[in-house]
N, C-alpha and C positions, 0 to 999 in steps of 0.2 A: 504494500500500500504506500509506503514511504517513497519507493522508487517512482510509482505512478504520480504521486503528488509533486515530487520534485521535477519530473519530466513535464508535467502540465504547467507548472509555474514557469519553468524556463521557456517552454514552447508557446504557451498561450499569452504570456505577459510581455509582448514585444513593445519596444519603445518607439516614439516618434523619431524619425530620422529622414534625411533626404532620401527620396524614393530612388532606389537603385533599379537597374534595368532588368535583371533576372530575378526569379523567385528566390534562388539561393542567396544572391547578394542582399536582397531585402531581408530575408530571415537572419542572415549573419548580422546585418546592421541592427535589426530589432533586438536580437539576442545580446549583442554587445552592449546596447543601451540598457537593457534590463539588468544585465549582470552588474554594470556600473551602479545602477540604482540599488540592487540588493547588497552590494559590497560597500556602499557609502556609509561610513561610520557616523556621519553627522545627521542622518535621517533617523527619526524615531520609528518604531514599528508601525504606528498608524500613518505616519507621513509616507513611509515606504509603500504600505499597502495602497494608499490613495494614489500615489504616483503610478504604480503598476496597474491599478484598476483603470485609471484614465487612459493609459496607453493601450491596454488590452481592448478597450472599447473602440479604439481607432483602427485596429488591424485585424480583429477577429470578427468575422461575419456571423454574429449571433443569430440573426434572423434566418439565414441559410441553414445554419446548424440546427436551430430549433425546428424548422420546417422538415428537414430530413430526419430528425430524431422522432418527430411525431408521425412520420411516414404517411400512410394512407389516411390516417385520421385528420391530417391537416386540411384536406379538401372539404371535409364536413364541417369545418369551423367557420363562423362568421368573421368578418374583419375585426370586430371588437374582441372576439375570443382569441384570434391569432395575435393581436397586439398584446393582450394580457398574457398569453402563453409565452411569447418571446421574453417579456419582462420576468416572468417566473423562472424561465429557463436560465436567463442571465443571472438571476439571484442564486439559483442552484449551482451554477458553475462557480460563482464567487465564493459561496459557502464551502464548496467542495475542494477548490483548488487555490484561488487567489488568497483566501484567508490563511493559507498555510505557508506563506512565503518565507516565514521564519525558519523553515526546515531546509532552505537552500544551504548547501555546504561546500560550494566551490567546484561543483561538477563542470566538466568541459564538454563542448559539442564539437564533433568532427563531421563535416558534411561529406557525404559519400557520392550522391548522384542527384541528377535533376532530370525530369522528363516533362516536356511541355507538349500539350495537345490542344491547340486553339487557345481558348480562354481558361483552360484547366491546367494545373501543374501538380506534380508530386515531387517533393524534395525529401530525400532519404538522408538520415544522419544517424550518428551513434553518440549517445551520451556516455561519457566515461566518468565513473564515480571515483572518489578519492581512493578507493580500494582496488581500482583497476577494472571493475566490472563494466562491461559494455552493454548498453541497453539500446536496441534498435528503435528508432523513431521515424515515422513517416508523416509528413505534413502534407495535407491536400489543400490546394489553394484555387481560388477563382480570381480571374483578372477583372477588375472593375475600374474603368478609366485607366489611369497610369499606375495603379496599385494592385498588388497581389494580396488578397485577403484569405486568411485561413478559415476553412469551414469544417475541417475534420483533422484529428490527430490520431495516429495509430501508435500505440506503445507496445512493443513486443507483439506486433500483429493484431492487437486488440483495438478496435475502432471506438472512439468516444461516441460517435453517432450510433453505431450498432448496439453498443451497451445500453444507452439510454432508450433507443427504439424498442428493444426487447422488454425493458422494464415498463415503459409507458404503454405498450401494446397489451402486456399482461394485465395491467391495472384496468385499462379501458375495457378489455374483453371480459374480465371477471366481474367488474363493477360498472363503472361509467367514466366518461370524460370528466364529468363534474367531480367525481371522487378523486381523479388524478389531480385536478386543480386544487381541491381541498388539501390533499397530501403535500403538494408542492408549496402551498401557502404555509403549511404547518412545519414541515421538516424535510421532505424529499419524497421520491416516488415509491420507495420500498414496496 
């Protein structure tokens, strides 16, 4: 769990930077900025969290991720329900990942490959822990204007979207969409 949290903090919490030309260059720039924020001894925990939260909102396409995580159920939602769901999903991600930025311990990222297909890209990397463990990470991005935005992250071949889609679908099929919303408002999709 700690590995997943650290990976998500590093990968999802990218900083504002001059937009580079390739997805890998953008990820590298974002990651460098976030690591500087995490390692800045003058920032308090809450200031560090707020800085990372602000930046993550600029480079992570939460709406796209929320839509894909809700899967087929997205089409059945009204515009108001979709807006509410995106905010609840953003809150869920923050509670699950961004709120744990204090667990960052100096892990390094090595970029392995990049694949671009039109307005979609996949950037593969390896996170190297202080103990030398290598954790494969794949970031999936969409190009919007001159920026590449992350919409999914796979850690050790486990997709953020697929994990949430499975949980959300189970709750909706066994109870209802309204119950999923209630659970998200209270604590999470369990």
